[in-house]
N, C-alpha and C positions, 0 to 999 in steps of 0.2 A: 268534781265529786271525788270523795276519798273512800278507799277500800282497804280494810285490814284483812290480811290472810294469815291465819294462825297455823303455822306448819309449813316447812319448806321441803316436804317430800314430793313425790311425783304429782299427787293430786293438787297440792297448793301451787307448785311451780308451773304445772301444765296450764292450770286455770289462769294464772297471772300472765303467762306467755301469750295468751290469746286476747288480752285486753290492752287496747292502745290509748284510749282517750282519758282514762281516769288516773288519779294519783294513788299509787298502790304501795303499801308497806307490808312486807312479808316478815313475820316473826318466827325466829328459829332458836330453839334452846341450845343446839350444838354450835360449835365454832365454825362449821362449814357444812356444805351438803356433800352427799355421796361418800361419807367416811367409811361405810361398810356395805357389803352386799347382804341384803336381808332375805332374799328369796331365790328360787331357781331361775326366775326371769323368763319363764316360758309364756309367750303370747301368740295368738293366731296372726297370720299374715294380714288379715283384715284390721286387727287392732294395731299392728305395726304401722300400717298405712295411715290410720286415723291419728296416731300419735306422732307421725312423721319422724320415726326413729331413723337416724342416718345409717347407711349400710355398714360403716366402719364400727358401729356399736353392736353389731350382730356377730356372735361367735358360734352359732350353730343353726342349721336349717334342717327341718324334719318333714318327712313325707309318710312316716309310719309310726303307729302307736301300738304297743303291746300291753295288754293287761293280763298279768300272770297270777294264778292262784294254784299252788301246788304244781301238778303236771298239766293243768288246763291253761290254755292260752286263747284269748280272743284278740283279734287283730283288726285295726282300722288303717286304711292306706289310701293314698291319693297319687295321681300322676303329677300333681303340682304340690309345692310346699304347703303344708298345713300350718306349721308353727315355726317360730324362731326363738332363739334365746338372746334376749337383750342384756347387755352389760348395764345393769340398772344404776349402779353408782356413777358410771360415766354418763349415762343418760341424764341423771339429775344435774351433773355439771353442765351438760349441754343446755338443759332447760334454764339453769341459772344464768348462763350467758345471754340467752334470749331475753330473759326477764330484765337483766341489767341494761341490755342494749335498748330496751324500750323506755329506759329512764326510771324504772321502778326501784324501790329501795329494799334491801334485805338487812334485817336487824338481827345479827348473830349474837349468841350467848345472852339471849333475852328470854326470860321466863314469863309467860303470860299467866297471871294469877286469877283473872276473872274476866268474863265476857258478860256484859250487861245487856238486857233486852232493849234498853234505851239507846244502845249503840256505843257504849263506853268499853274500852279495853284497858284493864289495869295490868301493868307489867313491871318486872324487876330487872334492872340493868345497871351495871357498874356501881352496885351498892345502893341504888336509889329505887324507890317505888314511884312510878309515874302513871298517869292516866290520860288517855286521849279519846276523843269522840270521833266516830267515823260515820259516813253516810251508809256504808254497807260493811258487813263483817262476814268472812268465810271461815268456817271451822274445818280445818284439814290436817289436824295434828295426830292422826293415827288411831289405832284400835283402843288405846287406853284413855282417850279423851273423856274427862269428866264434864266438860262444858256442854256437850249435847244432852247429858242427863239433867244438868241444872237448868237448861233452857226448855226442857220438855220434848226433846228430839231423840230420846234414847231408842236405839234399834233393838231388834232381837239379835243376841250375840252369844256365841260360844267361842272358846279359844283352844287351840292346840299349839304345840311347840314344833317348829321345823328347824332341823340342824343338818348340815351337810359338809362335805369335804371334796376336794379334788383328789383323784386317785390315778395311779398309772395303770393302764389296762394290761392284763396278763396275756390276753389273746385278742386278736382283732375282732371288733364288734362293728356292726353296721353304723356308720356315721350319721345316717338319716333317720334313726329309730329312737324313740322315747320308750322306755320300759318302766312300767309301774308294777310293783309287787304287793299283793294283798294276802291276807290269811294268817300272817305271823303276828298281827296285832288285832285286838278286838275292835279298836277304833283308831285306825291310823294306816299308814302305808309307807312303802319305800320307793325310791326311784333311782334309775341309772340313766344318765343323759350324757352322751358323747359331746364334747365341745373341743374347740381349738386349744384349750388349756389343759386337756385331760378329761377323764370321766368324772362327771359330777354325780356323787353318790350321797343320798340323803334319806331321812325319815321324818315323818310327821306323827306325833303321838301326844298323849296327854301328860305322861309322867316320865321322868328319868331319860330325856332324849339322848344324852351323851352315851349312857350305858347301852341303850337300844341301838344307837348308831354303831357302836363298837361291835355289838353282836351281829348286826346286819353286814358290816364289812367283813367280819370273819366268815360269814355265810357265803359272801361273794368270792372270797379268797378260795374257799373249798370248791366252789363251782368254777374256779380258774377264770373268773371274769376280771378281777382286779388284783394287783400285787401290792405295791407300796403306796403310802399316802403322801400327797404332794403339798397339802396345805393344812393350816389349822382349821378347826371347825368354825363355821359361821352360820348365821341364820336369824330367825326372829319368830314372832308370833304369827300363827295362821288363824284367820278369822272365818267362822261360819255364821251365817245369819242373813238378815235382810233389813232394809230401811223401812220405817213406818212413816215418819214425816221428815221433810228436808228443810223446811222454812218456817221461821217465826219472826214476825216483824220484818226488819231489814237484815236478818241473819240467815245464812244458808250453810248447809253442811255437805261434805263430799268425801268419798273414799272410805277407808276403814273406820273412820270415826262414826259412820252410820251403817257399817256392815255392807258396803257395796261390793259384794264378793260372790263368786261362783262357789257355792258351798262344797261341792264334791271335791274340788281341788284347792279351794282357798284363793284362787286367782282374783286379783282386784283391778289389774290394769285395763281389762276389757271394759268394765263399768266406768272407770275414770275417763277412758277415751271418748265415751258417749256423754257422760255427765259434765266433763270439763267444758266441752263446746257449748252445751246448753246453758250452763251456769254463766259462762262469759258473755253469751248472747243476752241472757236475762239481765245481767248487770249493766251491759251497754244500753239496754232498753229501759233501765230503771224500774224493772218489774220482776221481782223474785218469784212471785206466784206463777209466772210463766215457766220458770225452772221446775217447780213442783209439778205443774201440769204436764210438761213435756216428758218428764221421767215416769209418768204413770205406768207405761208399759214395761219399762225397765224394772221398776219396783215389783210389779206382778211376776215378771220373769224370775227375778232373784228369789222371791218368796216361794215360787213353785219349785225351784231348784233346791231350796233348803228343805222343803217338805219331802221331796223325793229322796234327797240324800239321807234324811233321818230315817225314812222307811227302809232304804237299802241297807243301812248300817245298824238297824235295830236288832236286838237279840243276837249280838255278836256276829253281825253281818250275815244273818241267815239268808235273807233274800238275795243279797249280792252273791253269796256262795252258790246258791241254787241257780241263779242266772248263769254264772260262769260255768257251772257243771253242765247245764243244758246247752249253752251256746259254745262250750269249749271247742277250740280249734276251728271256729268259724271266722270268716273274713267279711269285711264290708268296705265299700268305697265311700269315702266321706269328703267333705269340702272344708275349707278354712272356717266357714260359717258354722258347720257342724262341730268343729273343735270348741267353739264357744258355747254351743248348745249341746251339752254332753248327752242329754236324754233323747234328743233328736238323732244323734249318732247311734245311740243304743237301739232305737226303733229301726233304723236302717239295718243294723246287724240282725235283729230278730226276724225281719222280713226279707233278708237277703237270700 
């Protein structure tokens, strides 16, 4: 049986790395995988275990999360690690090796032009347009995918821009603490994350991300949190939304292409860690409807997170600001599972 996977990001490579019996070709527009870091790379320790991230690809371990709005702070903490920062570009390299070791093929510098419901993939490579038929096709080419729309799998989707830099800390900050800052943007936030490579400082916003990042860094300088900048800005698009349908005929979609994200933070690796296993199992069983069925609860969960996020952030974050005002300076004990379910963590804080 033959499988085409469109996209060699984490979702495509992770799915391919779990399939042993089929002939798989992974299409990738770029010349290699892991060329740039796209996100902050924060995942729960539960997600880390599902993705089997090697220890050497972790450069931060966190037991505490602070949410700051003005002078109000709410705090989540645990005796055990809640989250880690994975070096995503190196993890993609790691996954690529696993995929190649299984005998699968990666087709770099190849632009997929069309995915047909009948199972044909049309692509452009080395100056030629080619077409091949596959038994199964997986759409995993990221947030901007037009294929899901053309196939009738379009999700609910909104986008923000995330940009960040590594900075030198001006004073010692807790190495096990993730800090997010709200209130200075109507629809966005900032973060300060200590890593082994310096302090990762970034913002998520709808417009002018570089200008807002510069203003945010100046704010942190005045607070004596960071001093000099150690890297060029890097980042990518942050998706909010949720999937509606995942399968049509013998074609399935996964990852940002169908908004498999936790909308409050835009994190997608949690969903991929669950969906990749179910998709690879369904492909091995020759039954993609099984994949759609198995992800029913995940789709409901992501939809509920999106609705709750929209409610919290509506009217210039009125409800979020009110919650932080009421709950300011409270603490709650949470688990790695709560890190992935933000609103369960919030309920623990409310009733703590």
